[in-house]
TIFIMAR-708176 format. One line per field, with one value per residue (C-alpha): residue number from 0; residue in one letter; x, y, z. Coordinates in nm, 2 decimals, padded with zeros to 4 digits, always signed. Layout:
<atoms>
drenti (NUM;...)
lolum (A;...)
px (X;...)
py (Y;...)
pz (Z;...)
</atoms>
This chain:
<atoms>
drenti (0;1;2;3;4;5;6;7;8;9;10;11;12;13;14;15;16;17;18;19;20;21;22;23;24;25;26;27;28;29;30;31;32;33;34;35;36;37;38;39;40;41;42;43;44;45;46;47;48;49;50;51;52;53;54;55;56;57;58;59;60;61;62;63;64;65;66;67;68;69;70;71;72;73;74;75;76;77;78;79;80;81;82;83;84;85;86;87;88;89;90;91;92;93;94;95;96;97;98;99;100;101;102;103;104;105;106;107;108;109;110;111;112;113;114;115;116;117;118;119;120;121;122;123;124;125;126;127;128;129;130;131;132;133;134;135;136;137;138;139;140;141;142;143;144;145;146;147;148;149;150;151;152;153;154;155;156;157;158;159;160;161;162;163;164;165;166;167;168;169;170;171;172;173;174;175;176;177;178;179;180;181;182;183;184;185;186;187;188;189;190;191;192;193;194;195;196;197;198;199;200;201;202;203;204;205;206;207;208;209;210;211;212;213;214;215;216;217;218;219;220;221;222;223;224;225;226;227;228;229;230;231;232;233;234;235;236;237;238;239;240;241;242;243;244;245;246;247;248;249;250;251;252;253;254;255;256;257;258;259;260;261;262;263;264;265;266;267;268;269;270;271;272;273;274;275;276;277;278;279;280;281;282;283;284;285;286;287;288;289;290;291;292;293;294;295)
lolum (X;X;X;X;X;X;X;X;X;X;X;X;X;X;X;X;X;X;X;X;X;X;X;X;X;X;X;X;X;X;X;X;X;X;X;X;X;X;X;X;X;X;X;X;X;X;X;X;X;X;X;X;X;X;X;X;X;X;X;X;X;X;X;X;X;X;X;X;X;X;X;X;X;X;X;X;X;X;X;X;X;X;X;X;X;X;X;X;X;X;X;X;X;X;X;X;X;X;X;X;X;X;X;X;X;X;X;X;X;X;X;X;X;X;X;X;X;X;X;X;X;X;X;X;X;X;X;X;X;X;X;X;X;X;X;X;X;X;X;X;X;X;X;X;X;X;X;X;X;X;X;X;X;X;X;X;X;X;X;X;X;X;X;X;X;X;X;X;X;X;X;X;X;X;X;X;X;X;X;X;X;X;X;X;X;X;X;X;X;X;X;X;X;X;X;X;X;X;X;X;X;X;X;X;X;X;X;X;X;X;X;X;X;X;X;X;X;X;X;X;X;X;X;X;X;X;X;X;X;X;X;X;X;X;X;X;X;X;X;X;X;X;X;X;X;X;X;X;X;X;X;X;X;X;X;X;X;X;X;X;X;X;X;X;X;X;X;X;X;X;X;X;X;X;X;X;X;X;X;X;X;X;X;X;X;X;X;X;X;X;X;X;X;X;X;X)
px (+04.33;+04.41;+04.12;+04.16;+03.93;+03.89;+04.07;+04.36;+04.45;+04.31;+04.51;+04.37;+04.58;+04.43;+04.64;+04.59;+04.74;+04.86;+05.00;+04.86;+04.57;+04.23;+03.97;+03.76;+03.40;+03.29;+03.47;+03.33;+02.98;+02.97;+02.77;+02.87;+02.53;+02.56;+02.92;+02.81;+02.53;+02.78;+03.03;+02.76;+02.70;+03.07;+03.10;+02.85;+02.96;+02.78;+02.56;+02.58;+02.70;+02.66;+02.84;+02.69;+02.73;+02.72;+03.02;+03.33;+03.20;+03.28;+03.21;+03.57;+03.70;+03.42;+03.53;+03.89;+03.78;+03.54;+03.82;+04.04;+03.75;+03.72;+04.08;+04.13;+04.33;+04.28;+04.04;+04.09;+03.99;+04.03;+03.93;+03.88;+03.93;+03.96;+04.23;+04.38;+04.45;+04.53;+04.70;+04.52;+04.72;+04.58;+04.38;+04.49;+04.40;+04.35;+04.34;+04.09;+04.28;+04.06;+04.36;+04.41;+04.03;+04.02;+03.69;+03.48;+03.28;+03.57;+03.76;+03.47;+03.41;+03.76;+03.74;+03.43;+03.60;+03.90;+03.71;+03.75;+03.58;+03.51;+03.52;+03.54;+03.43;+03.52;+03.18;+02.87;+02.83;+02.69;+02.43;+02.68;+02.88;+02.56;+02.44;+02.77;+02.77;+02.41;+02.48;+02.80;+02.64;+02.37;+02.63;+02.94;+03.10;+03.05;+03.06;+03.12;+03.09;+03.01;+02.74;+02.68;+02.35;+02.23;+02.06;+02.03;+01.68;+01.79;+02.07;+01.82;+01.62;+01.94;+02.05;+01.72;+01.76;+02.10;+01.95;+01.92;+01.62;+01.41;+01.38;+01.75;+01.85;+01.63;+01.78;+02.14;+02.14;+02.28;+02.31;+02.32;+02.52;+02.49;+02.75;+02.77;+03.01;+02.92;+03.13;+03.17;+03.14;+03.46;+03.46;+03.69;+03.44;+03.11;+02.83;+02.45;+02.13;+01.77;+01.67;+01.47;+01.15;+01.34;+01.60;+01.32;+01.16;+01.49;+01.54;+01.18;+01.11;+00.77;+00.72;+00.63;+01.01;+01.06;+01.23;+01.31;+01.54;+01.91;+02.14;+02.51;+02.66;+03.01;+03.15;+03.50;+03.82;+04.20;+04.17;+03.95;+04.09;+03.77;+03.56;+03.36;+03.43;+03.65;+03.69;+03.43;+03.15;+03.02;+02.66;+02.51;+02.23;+02.23;+01.95;+01.94;+01.73;+01.46;+01.17;+00.95;+01.24;+01.33;+00.97;+00.97;+01.28;+01.16;+00.83;+01.01;+00.87;+00.97;+01.22;+00.96;+00.80;+01.14;+01.22;+00.89;+00.92;+01.28;+01.18;+00.92;+01.19;+01.40;+01.64;+01.79;+01.85;+02.12;+01.87;+01.80;+02.17;+02.25;+01.96;+02.08;+02.43;+02.28;+02.06;+02.37;+02.56;+02.81;+02.71;+02.47;+02.12;+02.26;+02.51;+02.22;+02.03;+02.33;+02.38;+02.00;+01.96;+01.70;+01.67;+01.82)
py (-00.42;-00.58;-00.73;-00.91;-01.21;-01.46;-01.71;-01.47;-01.18;-01.16;-00.96;-00.87;-00.73;-00.53;-00.52;-00.21;-00.16;+00.19;+00.19;+00.26;+00.48;+00.43;+00.22;+00.43;+00.51;+00.31;+00.00;+00.04;+00.11;-00.14;+00.11;+00.40;+00.56;+00.54;+00.67;+00.97;+01.04;+01.05;+01.26;+01.51;+01.55;+01.57;+01.86;+02.07;+02.38;+02.26;+01.98;+01.66;+01.34;+01.02;+00.69;+00.39;+00.02;-00.24;-00.29;-00.44;-00.35;-00.07;+00.26;+00.35;+00.26;+00.48;+00.76;+00.74;+00.74;+01.03;+01.24;+01.19;+01.32;+01.63;+01.74;+02.02;+02.33;+02.59;+02.37;+02.32;+01.97;+01.86;+01.54;+01.41;+01.03;+00.75;+00.66;+00.80;+00.47;+00.60;+00.92;+01.10;+01.34;+01.69;+01.63;+01.76;+01.47;+01.48;+01.18;+01.16;+01.18;+01.18;+01.24;+01.57;+01.64;+01.58;+01.40;+01.39;+01.68;+01.90;+01.82;+01.90;+02.22;+02.33;+02.23;+02.44;+02.74;+02.69;+02.80;+02.46;+02.40;+02.04;+01.84;+01.46;+01.30;+00.94;+00.85;+01.01;+00.85;+01.12;+01.40;+01.68;+01.57;+01.53;+01.88;+02.03;+01.83;+01.94;+02.30;+02.32;+02.15;+02.41;+02.68;+02.70;+02.36;+02.03;+01.76;+01.40;+01.13;+00.76;+00.59;+00.22;+00.14;-00.13;+00.10;+00.46;+00.49;+00.33;+00.58;+00.87;+00.71;+00.63;+00.99;+01.09;+00.83;+00.97;+01.32;+01.49;+01.71;+01.60;+01.95;+02.04;+01.70;+01.73;+02.08;+01.95;+01.62;+01.61;+01.24;+00.91;+00.62;+00.27;+00.01;-00.36;-00.63;-00.99;-01.29;-01.37;-01.73;-01.90;-01.91;-02.21;-02.45;-02.27;-02.50;-02.44;-02.61;-02.52;-02.28;-02.42;-02.26;-02.11;-01.95;-01.81;-01.65;-01.50;-01.35;-01.23;-01.45;-01.61;-01.97;-02.05;-02.03;-02.35;-02.60;-02.33;-02.07;-02.18;-02.04;-02.07;-02.32;-02.40;-02.69;-02.56;-02.64;-02.59;-02.24;-02.11;-02.33;-02.52;-02.22;-02.18;-01.81;-01.60;-01.24;-00.97;-00.79;-00.45;-00.34;+00.00;+00.24;+00.62;+00.82;+01.15;+01.41;+01.47;+01.68;+01.38;+01.21;+01.54;+01.59;+01.23;+01.29;+01.63;+01.48;+01.20;+00.93;+00.57;+00.37;+00.19;+00.52;+00.67;+00.36;+00.37;+00.74;+00.68;+00.39;+00.60;+00.85;+00.58;+00.46;+00.12;-00.06;-00.28;-00.57;-00.50;-00.50;-00.82;-01.01;-00.90;-01.03;-01.37;-01.40;-01.33;-01.62;-01.40;-01.50;-01.73;-01.69;-01.78;-01.49;-01.26;-01.38;-01.32;-00.95;-00.89;-01.05;-01.30;-01.67;-01.88)
pz (+03.37;+03.71;+03.91;+04.24;+04.29;+04.57;+04.35;+04.28;+04.06;+03.71;+03.46;+03.12;+02.84;+02.55;+02.24;+02.02;+01.67;+01.65;+01.30;+00.96;+00.85;+00.99;+00.80;+00.58;+00.66;+00.35;+00.50;+00.85;+00.74;+00.46;+00.25;+00.03;+00.09;+00.47;+00.44;+00.23;+00.48;+00.76;+00.56;+00.49;+00.87;+00.94;+00.69;+00.88;+01.08;+01.39;+01.51;+01.71;+01.53;+01.73;+01.64;+01.81;+01.84;+02.12;+02.34;+02.16;+01.82;+01.57;+01.74;+01.84;+01.49;+01.35;+01.58;+01.47;+01.10;+01.16;+01.33;+01.02;+00.81;+01.02;+00.97;+00.71;+00.64;+00.90;+01.10;+01.47;+01.59;+01.95;+02.13;+02.48;+02.50;+02.76;+02.67;+02.35;+02.17;+01.82;+01.73;+01.45;+01.25;+01.27;+01.58;+01.92;+02.16;+02.53;+02.77;+03.05;+03.38;+03.69;+03.91;+03.74;+03.73;+03.36;+03.28;+02.96;+03.10;+03.21;+02.89;+02.66;+02.86;+02.79;+02.43;+02.37;+02.53;+02.30;+01.99;+01.83;+01.49;+01.59;+01.91;+01.94;+02.27;+02.33;+02.48;+02.62;+02.96;+03.20;+03.20;+03.23;+02.92;+02.73;+02.83;+02.72;+02.39;+02.30;+02.40;+02.20;+01.90;+01.86;+01.88;+01.65;+01.71;+01.55;+01.82;+01.73;+01.99;+02.06;+02.25;+02.35;+02.17;+01.93;+01.68;+01.58;+01.72;+02.04;+02.07;+02.06;+02.34;+02.53;+02.52;+02.68;+02.95;+03.03;+03.08;+02.74;+02.71;+02.41;+02.25;+02.29;+02.16;+01.85;+01.78;+01.82;+01.64;+01.29;+01.23;+01.42;+01.26;+01.40;+01.29;+01.35;+01.23;+01.16;+01.07;+00.70;+00.59;+00.48;+00.10;+00.09;+00.25;+00.17;+00.06;+00.04;+00.15;+00.18;+00.46;+00.76;+00.88;+01.18;+00.94;+00.72;+01.03;+01.13;+00.78;+00.76;+00.46;+00.39;+00.50;+00.13;+00.06;+00.27;+00.04;-00.22;-00.05;-00.06;+00.22;+00.27;+00.51;+00.62;+00.83;+00.87;+00.69;+00.71;+00.56;+00.84;+01.12;+01.14;+01.24;+00.92;+00.93;+00.70;+00.83;+00.90;+00.72;+00.82;+00.82;+00.93;+00.94;+00.94;+01.10;+00.92;+01.11;+00.85;+00.97;+01.07;+01.26;+01.43;+01.55;+01.68;+01.88;+02.01;+02.14;+02.32;+02.09;+02.18;+01.98;+01.77;+01.66;+01.57;+01.36;+01.19;+01.09;+00.98;+00.77;+00.60;+00.53;+00.36;+00.63;+00.55;+00.88;+01.01;+00.99;+00.62;+00.54;+00.74;+00.58;+00.24;+00.30;+00.42;+00.11;-00.10;+00.06;+00.24;+00.60;+00.78;+00.93;+01.28;+01.25;+01.15;+01.45;+01.68;+01.59;+01.59;+01.93;+01.83;+01.88;+01.61)
</atoms>
């Protein structure tokens, strides 16, 4: 990317590894249960599957892994991406090219007219693409796409904000999977000490655990170059469209209501998974606070 500023030209290079198989859904979601929920949705004949995360997180990796899952004997899988960064064996991939009038919308329109069994869309970013995706998903095509959103319920609301009609969206949706990654603590220099009241608040633990709840700490060492971190952990949530959740989406319910109904249906959230990893000593309360966007 080249950007001219008043101080000069700024050039940004993005390095992409294009070798090796994609990470598995189990690895990217950090949960066999969530991975199975998503695989069930990917095995459908039709429906809309949305993979979401904040910017620079896991959704493109999830899309690549999901496209690999879609490939099968006699199955036609096409994608429209901006750009095609990874070649997926068995998928016919198309690059967005505005100069040739190839956009997400025009590309998806052509894919749906090509009698594809499944379509992958790099990102839902405009009302026309969303309209085509929902229309195709209630027909004979499975549509898998990504969206910038912090949670599964937020993704449902974001789609409405971008122009999706609530009833059509509820009919089309098969599953929304939200993935996040957080820094693991370095195991070489990991220690432990009692949680502070602020940390207990972040983790949703009762203040009575003050002076009793041990949490992991790390001050950095040679093994982690002084960062205190040792790789990445993945957490996720999958919003399956049970009857109550589907009704909430169809009636235009706010995010909090969708989350409440989904929790009653048994959804394990990103927050639940992150807190559990912290209590197990795999990451820190400050890292949980970072991915959840709370003060800590």
